[in-house]
C-alpha positions in Angstrom: -6.3 -243.6 63.0 -2.5 -243.6 63.6 -0.8 -240.0 62.7 1.0 -242.6 60.6 -1.6 -244.5 59.0 -1.7 -243.9 55.0 -4.8 -241.6 53.8 -6.7 -243.5 51.4 -6.0 -242.4 48.3 -9.4 -239.8 47.4 -9.0 -238.4 50.9 -4.9 -237.6 49.9 -6.1 -236.6 46.6 -8.7 -234.0 48.3 -6.2 -232.7 50.2 -4.4 -231.8 47.9 -6.4 -230.2 45.4 -7.8 -228.3 48.1 -4.1 -226.8 49.1 -4.2 -225.6 46.0 -7.4 -224.5 45.1 -7.3 -222.2 48.6 -3.4 -220.8 48.1 -5.2 -219.3 44.4 -7.7 -217.7 46.2 -5.1 -215.9 48.5 -2.8 -213.2 47.8 0.4 -211.7 49.1 0.6 -209.9 52.4 3.5 -209.3 53.5 2.6 -208.5 57.2 1.3 -211.8 57.5 4.6 -213.2 55.8 6.4 -211.9 58.5 4.5 -212.5 61.5 4.4 -216.5 60.5 8.6 -216.3 60.0 9.0 -214.4 62.8 6.6 -216.7 65.4 8.6 -219.7 63.3 12.1 -217.8 64.6 10.7 -217.3 68.1 10.0 -221.4 68.3 6.0 -220.6 69.2 4.1 -223.6 68.9 2.8 -224.5 65.4 -0.9 -223.9 65.3 -1.8 -220.8 64.5 -5.0 -220.6 61.9 -4.1 -221.8 58.3 -4.7 -218.4 55.5 -7.4 -219.7 54.8 -8.8 -219.8 57.9 -7.8 -216.4 58.4 -9.3 -215.4 55.2 -12.9 -217.0 56.3 -12.5 -214.9 59.3 -12.1 -211.7 57.8 -15.2 -212.4 55.6 -17.1 -213.2 58.4 -16.3 -209.7 59.9 -17.2 -207.6 56.9 -20.2 -209.6 56.2 -20.9 -208.8 59.6 -19.5 -204.9 58.7 -18.0 -205.9 62.5 -16.1 -202.8 64.1 -15.8 -204.4 67.6 -13.7 -207.7 67.1 -12.4 -209.5 70.4 -10.0 -212.5 70.0 -9.5 -215.0 72.6 -5.7 -216.6 72.4 -3.4 -214.4 70.4 -0.3 -216.6 70.0 1.5 -214.5 67.6 -1.0 -212.3 66.2 -1.3 -213.5 63.3 -4.8 -214.6 63.4 -5.2 -210.7 64.7 -3.7 -209.5 61.9 -6.1 -211.1 59.8 -8.8 -209.5 61.6 -7.2 -206.3 62.4 -7.2 -205.7 58.1 -10.4 -207.2 57.8 -12.8 -203.9 57.6 -12.0 -200.5 57.6 -12.3 -198.5 60.5 -12.4 -202.0 62.8 -10.3 -202.1 66.3 -9.3 -205.5 67.4 -8.9 -206.7 71.1 -6.7 -210.0 72.0 -5.8 -211.6 74.7 -3.3 -213.8 75.7 -2.3 -215.4 78.8 1.4 -216.2 78.0 3.7 -213.1 78.4 5.8 -215.0 76.0 3.1 -215.2 72.9 2.5 -211.7 74.1 5.2 -210.2 73.3 5.9 -211.7 69.8 2.1 -210.7 68.8 3.2 -207.3 70.1 6.2 -207.4 67.7 4.2 -208.8 64.8 1.5 -206.3 65.3 3.8 -203.0 65.5 2.0 -200.0 63.6 -1.5 -201.6 63.9 -3.0 -198.9 65.9 -6.2 -200.8 65.6 -4.7 -203.7 67.7 -4.9 -203.6 71.3 -3.5 -207.2 73.0 -3.8 -207.5 76.6 -2.4 -210.2 79.4 -3.9 -212.3 81.1 -6.6 -214.9 81.8 -9.4 -214.8 79.7 -12.0 -214.9 82.2 -10.3 -211.9 84.4 -9.9 -209.6 80.6 -13.0 -210.4 80.0 -14.2 -209.2 83.1 -12.9 -206.0 83.2 -14.1 -205.6 79.6 -17.6 -205.9 80.7 -16.6 -203.2 83.5 -15.7 -200.9 80.9 -18.7 -201.3 79.1 -17.4 -203.0 75.8 -19.5 -204.8 73.1 -18.6 -206.9 70.5 -19.4 -207.8 67.0 -17.6 -210.5 66.3 -15.9 -212.9 69.2 -13.0 -215.6 67.6 -12.6 -218.2 70.5 -9.5 -220.4 70.6 -8.8 -222.1 73.8 -8.3 -225.5 75.3 -11.5 -227.5 75.5 -11.6 -227.1 79.1 -12.2 -223.5 78.5 -14.4 -223.1 75.8 -18.2 -223.7 77.3 -16.5 -220.6 79.8 -15.3 -218.8 77.3 -18.4 -219.0 75.0 -20.2 -217.9 78.4 -18.5 -214.5 78.8 -18.0 -214.0 75.1 -22.2 -214.2 74.5 -22.2 -211.8 77.1 -20.1 -209.3 75.7 -21.5 -209.6 72.2 -24.1 -207.0 71.0 -27.6 -208.9 69.7 -26.7 -209.7 65.6 -23.3 -210.6 66.8 -21.3 -213.8 66.1 -19.0 -215.9 68.3 -17.2 -218.0 66.9 -15.3 -221.0 68.4 -12.5 -223.0 66.9 -11.0 -226.7 67.4 -14.3 -228.0 68.8 -14.3 -230.9 66.8 -10.8 -231.5 67.2 -10.7 -231.3 70.9 -13.2 -233.6 71.2 -11.3 -236.4 69.5 -8.1 -235.2 72.0 -10.4 -236.3 75.0 -11.4 -239.5 73.2 -7.9 -240.3 72.4 -6.9 -240.0 75.9 -9.1 -243.7 77.2 -12.6 -240.8 78.4 -15.8 -240.1 77.0 -16.1 -237.1 75.2 -16.4 -234.0 77.0 -19.2 -232.3 75.3 -19.7 -229.8 78.1 -19.5 -226.8 75.3 -22.2 -228.3 72.6 -24.3 -229.2 75.7 -24.1 -225.6 77.0 -24.5 -224.0 73.6 -27.7 -225.9 73.2 -29.0 -225.3 76.4 -28.3 -221.4 75.7 -31.6 -219.7 75.2 -29.3 -216.3 74.4 -28.0 -218.2 71.0 -28.7 -219.9 67.7 -26.0 -222.3 67.0 -25.0 -224.7 64.8 -21.4 -226.9 64.3 -19.3 -227.1 61.3 -16.8 -230.3 60.4 -13.8 -228.8 58.5 -10.8 -230.7 57.1 -8.2 -229.0 58.3 -5.6 -229.5 55.0 -2.7 -227.5 56.5 -1.7 -230.2 59.6 0.6 -232.7 59.0 -0.6 -235.1 61.5 -3.5 -237.2 59.9 -4.5 -237.5 63.3 -5.3 -233.6 63.1 -7.2 -233.9 59.3 -10.5 -233.6 61.1 -11.7 -230.6 63.0 -15.0 -228.1 63.3 -16.0 -224.6 64.5 -19.2 -223.7 66.5 -20.8 -220.3 64.9 -23.4 -218.8 67.5 -25.7 -215.8 66.4 -26.8 -213.6 69.2 -30.3 -213.4 69.6 
C-alpha cells in the first residue's frame, strides 16, 4: 500500500475514533508537553512514542511494581519521562548513541534525579551495566531492526526473574525490510522463539499517531523472563 493510498472509510473512522478515545484517557502533563516541544525545536526526528504508548509503558511498570528500568534508545527523553514518572521510587537508566539526542534528553529530564542517561553504543553500555551487577525489572528496547535480536539477548541477561522485556516496532521493521525488496528478516522472532529463558508474545497494533499510511501497522514483542 502506497503512503498516499486513501484508507477504507471504516478504517479511517476507526483511527479517528481511537485517537479521540486515547485523548480522553490522557491527562495534561506539562513536562511531557515541554519535552515534545523542545524535541521539535531541536529538529529531532519525529519518531518518539505516542502519548498512549507512553501511558501503556507506565502501566506495565506499575503492574510490575518496577523499581529499576532500562531503556535502549533515549532520543529526546519523551518515553524516558513516562517511565520515570510511572512508579514512586523508580530509577530509569537510558542509553543513547547520539550525543545530540542525549543532550536534548538531558535538557528534557532536568530536575529528575531518578533518570540516568548514558551515552554510547547500547551493546557496550549494557556490558558495562552487567559488570556493575545491575539488574532490571523492565527493559524497553526501541532500536533499529538489525540490532533488535542482539539487544533482546543482552536485555534478558540483565532482567530479573519475572521481569519483562518489551521490544517496540517489531512488525514495522519487518514491513520496512520487505519494502526494500528483500524477504522479511525474522531474526528477532526466531531468536525469541528459541530462547528458553523467556515466555513471549507478539502483539500487533495500529499506530494511530502516524500520518504515513505505510506506518500504521506495527506491533511489539513482550517477553517475561522465567
